[in-house]
N, C-alpha and C positions, 0 to 999 in steps of 0.2 A: 074242384078239389085241390088243384095246384094252388089256386088263389088263397084257399084257406091255410095251406101250409106256409105260404109266403107271409100271410098276415100274422100267423103264429110266430114265425121267426122274427118278424119285425117287433112284435110285442116283447119277445124275450130280450132282444137287444135294447129296447127302451127300458126294460127293468134293469139290465146291467148298467146302462148309461146313467141311471139315476144316481149311481155312486160315481162322482166325478173323479175320484182317486183310482178307480179300477182301470187296470191296464191289460189284464189277461182274463179271457173268458173261455171256459171249457163247456162243451155241449156233448151230452151223451144221449143217444136215442137208438131207435131201431137201425139195423145195419143199412138197409136201402137209403134211408134218409140221411144217415151219417155220411154215406158215400156221396150223395147229391150235394150235401153241404160242403164237404171237403173239395169236391170238384169245382163248386161255385166259388169257394174262397180262393182257389188257384187262378180263377179267371178274373178276379178283381184287378183292375188296372190294366188289363190286356185289351187289345182291340179284338172284338168278337166278330166272327164271320157273319155275313148277312143272313145265313140260314141256321144260325145258332138256335139251340132249343130255347123256347121262350121261358120255360120254367127255370132253366139255368141262368138265363139273363136276369130274370126277376130276383132270384136268390142272390146273385152276385151284386145286384144293385142294392139290396138290403144289407148284405154283409159289408159292403163298402162304407157304410155309415159307422162301423166300429173301427176305431183308429188304433186299437191295441192288438195284442196277440190273440189268435184263435186256435183252440185245440178241439179235436173231435174224437169221439169214441163211440162204440156201440155195445149194447147189452150182450153178455156172454163172453166178452173179451176184456174184462176189467181187472181181474185179479192180478196183483203184482205190478200194475201200471203206475209209474211214478211221474210221468210227464206232466201231470196236472197238479202236482203238489204245491206249486207256487201260484196257482190260479187265484185271482181275486174274486171271481164269480164262477159258480158251476151250476149248470142247468141240466136236468133230465127231462126228456120229452117223451111222454107215453108210458103206459104201464107194461112191463115185460112179462106177459103171461107165458107160461110154459105149455108144452104139448099136453092137452087134456088126457089123451089116452095113456101117456106115460105115467102121469100122476095117478090116474085111476089104478093102473096096473101095480104101481109101487105100493099104494095103500092096501090093495087086496092081497098081493103076493107076500108083503112083509107083515101083514096083519096089523097095520098101524092103527092106533086109536083115533077116533074122530072121523069126520067126513072128509072125502077127497077135496071138496071145495075149500075147506079150511086149510088144508095143506097147500093147495094151489095158490091161495092168497098169501100164505106165509112165505112161499118160495118167491113170489113176486116182490113182497116187501123186503126180503133178504137181498135180492138182486139190486133193488134200488138203494138199499143201505150200502152195499158193496160199491155201487157207482159213486155215491156221495162220499164214500170213504177215500176217494182218489185225491181229495184236497189234504189228506193227512192231518186232520184237525189236531190230533194229539201233539204233533211235532211242529205246528205252525208258530211263527214268531209274530205274525200280524193277523188280524181278523179276515174272514172271508164270508161271502154271502152265497147261499144256495137256494135253488128254486126247483120245484117239481111241477110239471104240467101233466096232470093225470087225475085219476079217481082214487088211486090207492096211496095211502100215506106210507112213505118209506119207513123201514124199521130203524131201530136205534133210539137211544135216549134223547138225542138232539132233535128228534122229530116228535117229542111228546106234545100232546094237544095244546097244552098251555104255553108252549114255546113257538108255536107256528101260527102264522097269519094265513088264513084260508080265504081266497077270493074266487068267486064264481065268474067265469068268463062271460062277458056280455055278448049278445048276438049269437048265442049258441056255441056249442063246443066245436073245435076244429074237426074236420072229417078225418077218418082213419088214414094213416100212412100205410101203404101196402106192406103186409107182413110176409109176403112171398113175391118174388119177382114174376114177371109174366112167363118167363121160360120155366120156372118152377111149377107154376099153375098148369101150364100146358103139358109138362111131363107127367104131372099127377093125373090130369084128365086122360092122357094116353094110357096110363097104367090101369085106369078104371074103365076103359073101353069106349071112350069118346064122350062128347058133350052131353048127349041125352042120358047115357048110362050114369054119368057122374051126377046129373041133376036128380036122378031117382034115389041116390044115396046121400044127398045133402039136404039140409033144411032151407033150401032156397030154390027158385025156379030156374028153368033152362036159360031164360034171358039173362039172369044174373051171372050164371056160370059162363055164358058167352062173353059178357063184359069183363069178367075176371080174366079170361083167357086172352082177350084182345088187349088187355091193359087199359081198358076204358074206365074201369072202376077198381079202386084199391081194395084188396081183400083184407078184412080185419084180422086181428090176431086170433080171435075166437074161431072165425070161419076157416082160417088157415090151419088151425089145430085140428078142426073137424076133418078137413080134407086130408091132412097127413094121416089122421087116424083111420080113415077109410082105405087109404093106400096100404097102410100097415096090415089091416084086416084082409085086404085082397091078397097081399103077398103071403100071409100066414095060411090062408085057405088054399093057395096054389102050391104051397110047399108039400 
């Protein structure tokens, strides 16, 4: 899984490096991955300890191939951010799905038209549009390139189908980046009564829950949303 992430980051840098005039690259992704990338970028050029995390070492090695500025951000913390407005290239990695339970509740409570799935995708598209808006296209004095790695097309007129080049990744899609940290998963498991109790409430087996809790497997955004939903239900029933 870590190897897939490193490969993805390498391909993102290759895309940015295709523009030989580019000197500044901004990457927006899930918060855990953004933190890993930022930490790895700080390690570039430094002597790493012999017991340094192999994932960090691999990321630092890839990021070292970029000779310009690097900026990082994560979904949910983009609004009003101006630090990327001069970036020559901006990349979003992953689709920022919201909590399924919250979206379902909003649609039902507010009696909104349409299906909750439609609203869920619309929110995802809007968050991606917000992220790509960090380059401040309206106010730019020079062109910029943007890239999204995911299945959902960002919102906004700039991402109209006839203006976008869509490429399917060869060799399969990169595996999921963890949408919850190991500590967050463990806390949720504790709230639900342990590993076995959690497994009975989730659409996956006990072995998968164990791997999530041990950090051996990255929990997807959809599965993390399900887990949070079950914790919310547990809390509501206990109130």
